[in-house]
Every structure is written in C-alpha cells, then in structure tokens.
N, C-alpha and C positions, 0 to 999 in steps of 0.2 A: 654275087660278089663275096658272100660270107665264106664259102667253103674253100676257094683258092687261097684266101688270106689265112684261114685256119690251117690249111695244109702247110703253107710256107712257115708259119709260126711253129707248128709241131716239128718241122724239120730242123729249124735252127736251134731248137731246145737242146739238141745234142751237144752244142758248143758250151753252154753254161751248165745246165743241170746234168746232162749226160756226163760231161767231163768231171764235174764236181763229185757226183755219186760214184764214179769209177776211178777217182783220183788215185787210190792206192795201187790199182792195177797199172795205170799209166806210168806212175812213178817207178814201179818195179820194172816195167818194160825198158826204161832208159837209165836205170840206176840212179834216179834222183831220190832225194829225201821227200817225204810228204810235205814238208814245209816249202821246199823249192817248187814243187808242183802246185801248191796252193797259191803261191805268189804269182805264178803264171795266170791262174784263174782271176786273181785280183786285178792284174793288169788288163786282162780281157774285159772285165767288168768296167774298168775306167774307160777303155776305148769305146765300148758299146754305149755307155751312158753319154759320153762326150759327143757322139754323133747325133743323139736324139734332138738336141736343140737346133743345130743348123738345118737338119732335115725338116723339122717342123716349120722353121721360119721360111725355108725355101718353098715348101708346099703352100704355106699361107700366102706368100707373095704371088705365087702362080695363081692361086684361087682368086685373089683380089683382082688380078688382071683379066680373069675370065668373067667376072661378074658383069651382067648387063645393067643398063640404067635402071633406076628405081621404077618399079611397076612392071619389070620384066617377068617372063613366065616362071612359075614355080615348078611345074612339072615338065617332063620332056624325056627324050631318049638319052641313053648313055653316050657320053663322049667317047671318042677313041681312047685307047689306053694312054696315049700320049707318049712321045719319045722319052720325056724326062722320067715318067713313072716306070716305063719298061727298063730304062737305063739304070735306075736305082735298084730295081729288083734283080736284074741280071748281074750287075756289079756286085750286089750283096751275095748272090748265089756263088759267084766265082771266088770271092774273098772268103766266104764261110767254108766252102769246100777246101780251099787252100789251107785254112787253119787246121782242119781235121787231117789232111794229108801230112802237114808238118808234124802234128802229134804222132802220126804213125811212123815217120821215117827220120825225123831230125832228133838225134840224141843230144845235141848240144843245147844248153839252156838259152843262149843268145839267139840261136836259130828258131827255137820254139817261141821265144818272146816276140821275135819279128813276125813269124808266120802265123802262129796261133793267136797270141795275145793282141798284137796290133792289127794285122790284116784281118784275122778272123773276127776281132772285136768290132772293127769298122763295118765289116760285112753284116754281122748280126745286128748292129745298130741301124743300118740302112733298112734292112728287112722289117725289123720290129717297128720302127717309126712309120714306114710307108704303109704297112698293113693296118696298123692301128688307126692311122689317119683316114685311109680310104674307107674302112668299115664304119668309122664314126660318121662320115659324111653321107654314106648310103643309108644309114639307119638313124636319122636325127630324132625319131620318136622313141627309139629304144637303144640309145647309144650305150648306156652303162651295161645293159645285159649283153648286147652283141659284142662289145669290145672285151668284156670280161670272158666271154666264151672263147674268143680268139686268143687272148693273152694266156688263158688257162692252158691252151694247147702248147704254149711255149715251155711249160713245165712237164706235163704228163706225156708230151711227145717224145721226151728223152727216155722213157721207160724201155723201149726195145734195145737201145744202146747199152743201158745200164745192165739189163739182164744178160745180153750177149757178152759184154766185157767181163763180167764176173763169172759167167759160165765157162769161158775159155781159159780163164786164169785159175779157176778153182780146180781144174784137172791137172794142173802142174804149173811150172814157172811161166810168167808172162813172156810171150815171144811172138812167133809167127801168127798164132791164132788171133791175138789182139790186134796185130798190125792189119790183118785181113778185115777184121771187124771195123776198124777205123777207116780203111780204104772204102769199104762198102758203104759206110755211113756218109763219107764224102761224096760218093757218086749219087746217093739218094738225095742228099741236100742239094746238090747241083741241079739234078733233074726236077725235083719238086719245086724249088724256089724259082728257078728259071721258067718252068711251066706256069706257075702261078703268076709270074710277071707278065707273061703273054696273055693271060686270061683276064687279069684285073683291068677295070675301066674306071675312069673318073665319073662321078655323077654330074648331071648338068648343073649349071649355076642355079642357086636358090632351090635345089632339089627338095621336094617334100612328097611323101607317098600320097597318091590321089585319093585313097579311100578314107583318109583321116582329115577332119577339119582342123587346120592348124590353130585357129583361134580358140576352138573348144578345147583342144589339147593343152593350150597354154594356161587355161583358166578353170577348166571343169575337172574336178577330181574324179567324176565318174568315167570320163573319157581317159584321163591320165591319172590312175590311182597313186602314182608316185608323188604327186603334188601334195598329198595329205601329210606325208612325213618328210618330204624333201622339197621345200619351196625353191622356186627359181631365184637367181641372183637379183639383188635389188637394182642393179644397173650393170652396164657393160664397163669393165675395167680394162685399161691398157696394161701391157706388161710392166711398164714403169710404175703405174699406180698400184698394181698388185704386189710388186716388190716392197712397197712401203707399208704394207699391212702386216700386222703380227701373224695373221692366219697363214700367209704363204711361208714365212720363215718357220713357223711351227710345223707345217706339213713337211717341209724339207728336212727338218731335224728328225721327225718321226721316221721318214723314209730312210735317212742315213742309218739310224740306230737299228730299226727293224730289219732293213736290208742286210746290214752287217751280221746280225744274229742269224738270219735265214741262211746266208751263205756259209756261216760257221757250222750250222746244223747239217747242211748237205755234205759238207766236207768231212765231218767227223762220224757221220752215221755208219758208213761202211766199216771203218776201222774199229768202232765200238762193237758192232755186231759180229765182227770176225771171231770174237771170243767164243761164240756159240756155233761156229761152223759155217760152211759155204752156203747152205740153204738159208740160214738166218741172215747172212750178209746180203744175199740177193733180195730176199723179202724186205729187209729193212730199208735198203737203198731205193728199191723200186717203189715201195709203198710211200716213203717220204716224198719222193718226187711226184708220184701220182696224186697224193693228197694235196700237195702244194698247188697243183693245177686245178683240182676239183674245188679246193677252197676258194679260189678266185671267183669261180662262177657262183658258188653257193653264197658267198658273202654279199654279192650284189642282190641275189634273190631275197636274202634275209633283210637287207637294208631297205628294200622297197616297202617292207611292212613296218620296220622298226625305226627307220631313219639312218642316214649314213654314219653319223657320229656314234650312236649306240652300237651299231654293227662294227665300227672300227675299234671301239673299246673292247668288244667281245673278242675280235680277232687278235688284238694285241695281248689280251689276257690269256688266250690260249697259247700264244707264242711264249709268254713268260712262264706259264705253267709247264710248258715243254722243257724249259731250261732247268726247272726244279727237278723234274723227272730225270733229266739227263744227269744232273749231279748225283742223284741216288743211284742211277745205273752205273756210273763211273766208280762210285764208292764200293758197291757190293756186287756188281755184275749181275744184278737181277734181270731176268728176261722179261718179267712183268713190267718193270720200270722202263726197260728199253722199248717195249711195245707202247707204253703210255707216252714216252718221248716222241716216238714216230707219229702217233696219232695227233697229239696236241701241236707239236712243232710243224707237222705237215699241214694241218688245217689252218694254223695261224701264220705259216711262213710265206704265204703268197697273197692272201686275201686283202692285205693292206694296199697293194698296188692298184687294183681297180677301184677300190673305195676312195683313195686319195685322188685318182684321176676324175672320178665322178664329182667329188667335192670341189675340185677346181672349177668344173663347169657350173656347179650350183652356187659357188661363192663369187666367181668373177665373171660369169657370163659366157656366151657361146662364141663370140666373134674372135677372141684371142686365145681360145682354149689350148690349141696346139702349142703356141709359143709359151704360154704360162706354164703348162704342164711340162714342156721341154725344160724349162728352168728348174723345176722341182726334180724331174727325172734325172737331170744331170748330177744331182746329189747322190745318185746310186753309186757313182764311182767312189765317193768317200766311204759309202757303206761297204764296198768291196775291199777297200784297204782295212777297214775295221774288222771285217770278217776274217781276212787273212791274218791279221794280228792276233785275234782270238784263237784261230786255228793253229797258228805257229806255237803260241804259248801252250796250247793243249797237247801238242806233240812233244814238247820239251818236258812237260811235267804231267804225269798221269795222276792227277788229283782233281777233286771237284772244285777247286778254287776258281778256275776259269769259267766253269759252268755257273757258279754263283755270281760271278761278275756279269755274265751274260743275262742272268735272271734279273740282276739289279738294273741293267740297261733296259731290259724289257719293261720293268716297272716304271722307269723314267718315261718310256714312250706312252704308257697308259696315262701318266700324269699330264704329259704334254697334250695328248689328244683330248683330255677333259677340258682343256682351255680353248679349244677351237670354237670360234663363233663366226657366223656369217658376217662379213664386213659390209659397211654401207648404211647400217641402221643408225638413226640419230641417238646420241648419248643423252641421257637425262639425269638430272641430279635429284635425289630424294629430298622432300621437304622435311626438315628436322623438327619443325614446330609449326602449329597452325598460324595462319596470318591473322593479325588483329582485325576484329570486326568493328567497323566505324558506325 
C-alpha cells in the first residue's frame, strides 16, 4: 500500500511545488505578473488545506463504523478498496488534472482561479488527505517514517515538471512548449492518481502487523526505539480537548508561519536564480523542491534519535538561516549565498510538516489523530496567504527588507517551538521554603 500512495503524492506535487517553482514561466505564458500568478498559488493552498479536515473526519467516521466489538481480531486480510476511497482518489485525479489543463489553456485570471486554484486545490487536498490516512493506518508501528516518505514525494515529485518548464522557456518565450508540458503533466497526474486509487485498500479493523508484539512495542524501548526520545501521549484527547491546549495552538501558529516562508522561498527561487542564467535557474528551482521533499524524510529519521521537538527546532533554524542567506543573495547577487539559501531553505522548508504530524500523535493520542491534525493542517491556508503577501512585496521591491522580515518570522517559529510541551502531565508548584519540623 506504500508505493501507490507514494506515486499519487509525487504526481500531485506538480500542482503546488511544480507550479510554484515554474511560476515565472507560467506567468509569462499568459501575460500575468508574478504577483498575480503567486496569488493563484495562494488560493490553491487555501483550497487544498480546507479539504484536509473534512476528508479526515469522513475517513474517521467510516473507520469507526467498521470497527468490530471489543476483543475483535487484530490481524486480517485487506478490505476492498471501498467505493468511498476509490471515489475520493478518482475525483482527486480528475480535479487535479483539470487544474493543470486550466493553467495550460486559460489565460484569464478568473478562469485560472476557478480551474486551477479551486478545483485543482480541492483535488490535491483529497489525494493528500486520503493517501496520508491510508498509509498511517497500514503502518501503525512506523507511522511517522512511512507518512514522511509519502509526503516527501509531494515535494520532490514536482522536479520533472520544474525542469521541463524551465527548459522549454529557456530556449525562447513561453508558448506552445510550456502548454504541451502542462498538458502532459495533467495526463500523467490523471493516470497515476486514478491508478493508485484502484490499487489502494483499507486495512482491516484494528490492523496490526503480525510479526510485532503490540504490547512490547508500546512499552519496550528495544522493540520500539522511538519511545526513548518520543514518549507516547499521556492519554487520548478528543478534538475539542486538544483545541483547548496551548500545544495545539502553538503547532498551528508554527505551521502558518513556516508554511508561509516555505511557499515564499519556492516562489522567489527561480526569479532570483535567473540573474545567473538558465542553468542556474533550473538547478536552483529543482534543488529547492527536491531538498524540500528529502528534508521531510530526513527530519523524521533524525527525530527518532533526538526527539521530535529538538528536530523541529533544527528544521526551523535551517529555514531561518535560509532567509538570512536569501537577504544576502538579493543584496549582492552572490552565487554562493544563493546556493546556501537553496540548501538551508530546502532542507528546512518541508521537514516541519511531518514533525508536527508526528507530534500530534504523540501529544494527543492515536484515536483522533486524523481529525486533530486536520485542524492544524487547515492552518496551511493562512500560510499560503502569508507566503503570497511576502512574495508580492518581494516582486514590488527588489531589496532585502522582505527577506529580513521572513527571517524574523522564522525566528518567531523557533521561539514558539521551544515552548511546546506534551499536554496531560500534572502541574506541580515548587516549594519555596522548607516545611517546619514539629
């Protein structure tokens, strides 16, 4: 079940990271300004994030109806894909392909907003939420590692579109070549995502792999090494209880700010690299997207040894350092600082997504993970608006001021992440003076 979901996520990456990294070429194709094209991406992000919570809630309710009485079997054979799962994936495939076709042929901004941003965003949200949820349930003993592998494909899966889009526009004005690239990408997305939808299956109720003792996994650090640095939740929280904790609001704030900075970086990388020629443009845009995806998988691997919060602080620190390098590259056009920006912003620009998803599970429990993470992930839409605002300001003023603002926002995310604490532990008051001895 891992590889169909991975392939589907790699395909839909063309809609967010592919479009973002090739944004100047698409804007040139239709005569839009970079700012106009960037706000289309922000609207896509809002639509994609808004679908996550309803999809997660729908799958949770379906899962609850399928659960057998207490004491039912843990292991079993896979259920059929289920008409609802197939319907969500195929609908997502059609809508995502429609978004790319709209980008290829609709020159009017309102048509692009309806086709790419709204329909394409909903399609991307359906596929993202469905694949993440199915993989998480098939791999309950390695959820963080497997989901991070699948969501990493969402970023680096866009590399072929990025390379092709800049290659056809580097030879001359954007035109027929880019239109063909987008049409081919739409066909690929339709085929891959629909095919994955036909292959994916729901795990049986209470699924657990038969070769691992679940009780040992829950308590023995030699069986589950992650327990040494990432203890399980104190208890199971409902979505309402989680919303009343400072931890959930802090996670949402981190995701808004870091997500906005990441989107800003993807959107400005190609334009900044264009000063150094077509080859530098292709390399910078593709490397930033590829590192974004690789950083998602690497961050989880690191967090298994260091703990989620230290790994999150490291990722956010890299993202902040990338903004400082970006400010220097904007100021003096240094190729070395541009490379540093791509490296730091790439590695730091995606790793916080799987880390926060894992922290949701380890802070609030397993039973409502999809719904609670859906609440946090919905904040990604606000991050899209923030990223578009920063990107628009950067296109209007070629100065490092916007980059410094982005660095300051990155520093705020680090300070917020330092305050994260697992909820549910009893609060104690220190004794200010010794009790009298009678």
